[in-house]
N, C-alpha and C positions, 0 to 999 in steps of 0.2 A: 561402533557408534557405544557410545555408555549412555545409559539413561541415568537420569539426572535423580537427586536424591527425590521429589515429591513424586515424577516419573515412576521411578520404583516402589514406592508405598499407595498399595492401593486406599489406603484411609487417608490418605492426601489428596489422590484425585477425587474420592468421593467426596470429601470436604470443600474442594474447588470447584466440585460441580453444581454442592449445594449453596456456596455465596455465588456462584456467576446466575444461578438459576433465579437467586431470592433478589438480584440486583436487578435482573431483565425484569421480574416480576414489578418489583417497584420504579424502575422505568417507562412501562406501560401503567402503573398509573393500579395494576393490580393486587396489591399486595394480600392474603391470607392470612398473616398476623392479626388478635384483636386489636392490637392498636393500631394495625395499621390501613385494615380492611373501608372501605369504601372512605379514605381519609386521602389528601393530596400529604406524599411525606417525603419531606425533604430527605436525600442520599448522603447518609454520612455511616461510618462505617459503624457504628452500633446501630445505625436501622440495617442494615443489610446484614449484620450477625443475626438480628432477633427475629428479621423474616426468616432466616436460613434454621432457625431455630440451635445455633453454634455461640460457641464464645466466639469473643473478639480476636484475642489471645493470637490463634492461630493467623490472622489476617496479618499482622504486626510481624509474627516472626517467622512465619515458612510462606506466604502469597503473599510478596509485596505486588506482585503482579495485578492482584484483582484488588488490593489499594490504588492503582493507577485508573484500572476502570472503576472505581469509585469514584474518583474523583474526577475524572472526566465526564460521567455521568451525572454528578452533582453538579455543571456547571450546563448543563445541557437544558433544553425547554422544558416546562412542566407538560405534561400531557395535555391535548386540545380537550380528548374527552372532560377531563377533571374541573379543567377550568369551566367548560359548558355547565356540567352540573353546579359551580359554585356560583356562577352566574346566574343559575334559575333559581339558587336558594336567596340569592342577595334581593333579587327581585321578587319573589314571594314574601320575604322580612322586609320590602318598602310596602309593599302592598299593605299588608298586615300591619308594618303601622302608619301607615299615613290612614288606613279605616279607624283604628285607633285614633290615630289624633282627631277625625273627623268629630267619633265620639264624644270625646273628653272635651271636644268644642259644644256639642250640642248638649252636653252635660252642664257644662262651664253657664250657658246661657239660660237652661231651666234652673238653675239655682239662684244664679241672680234675679231671674222672675219672681222663682219663688222667696228667696230673700227679700224684695221692695215691696211684698205683697204683707209678708212677716211684720216686717217696717209698719207697713201701709196701717195695720190692723192694731200694732201695737201703740201709736201716735193715737188712732180712734180710741183705744180704750182706757188712753193716758187722760184723754180729754173729759169722756164721760167719767171716769174715776174722780178727776178735779170738779168737776159740776155737781155730781154727788156729796163729796165733800163741802162742797159750798154751800148746799143747801143742809144738810143735816147739822152743819155747824151754825147755821143759821145766817148765816152772811161774817161768822169770827173765824173763818179758816186760816189759817197763819199764813204767813206771804209766804214761805216755803213751796207750801201746799199747792198757792194759786198757779206756781211756774209751770204747770201741766206738764210734770215728769215725771217716772216713776221712781226715780231714786230720790227728786225730792218730797214724794209723798210717802215713800217710806222711811224717810229717816224722819220725818215728821211723827211718827208714834211713838 
């Protein structure tokens, strides 16, 4: 029995082992590469090569069988552990956003109340100013100043 080209090449076997080990880690959701660690990774030849720390070229040139394994794994389900982690992250994000929405609603109500108080104080100040101007002019205040608005008082001087 003769050995094939890949079987006779120890470097080829080593590369095949590292590609397969990387593929297995990605399928389990246990990637070690900085781009893959703790994340759900789409299984592609590029991600497997990155995880293996090797070039993609040998996959296409000499390891077509591993490409078939990658294609089969890419169609498989996402690891349940990763889905559970992602679900927890999304639940946490949702509760945080709901808390922020409540806080923003409270802030909006407080600002509306403060705005109403300021409007009341501004109108009271306008009335006092109009009365003061009417007394100091001896009743000869200009008609625009008697309207009781800050804009008309400021424009009359």
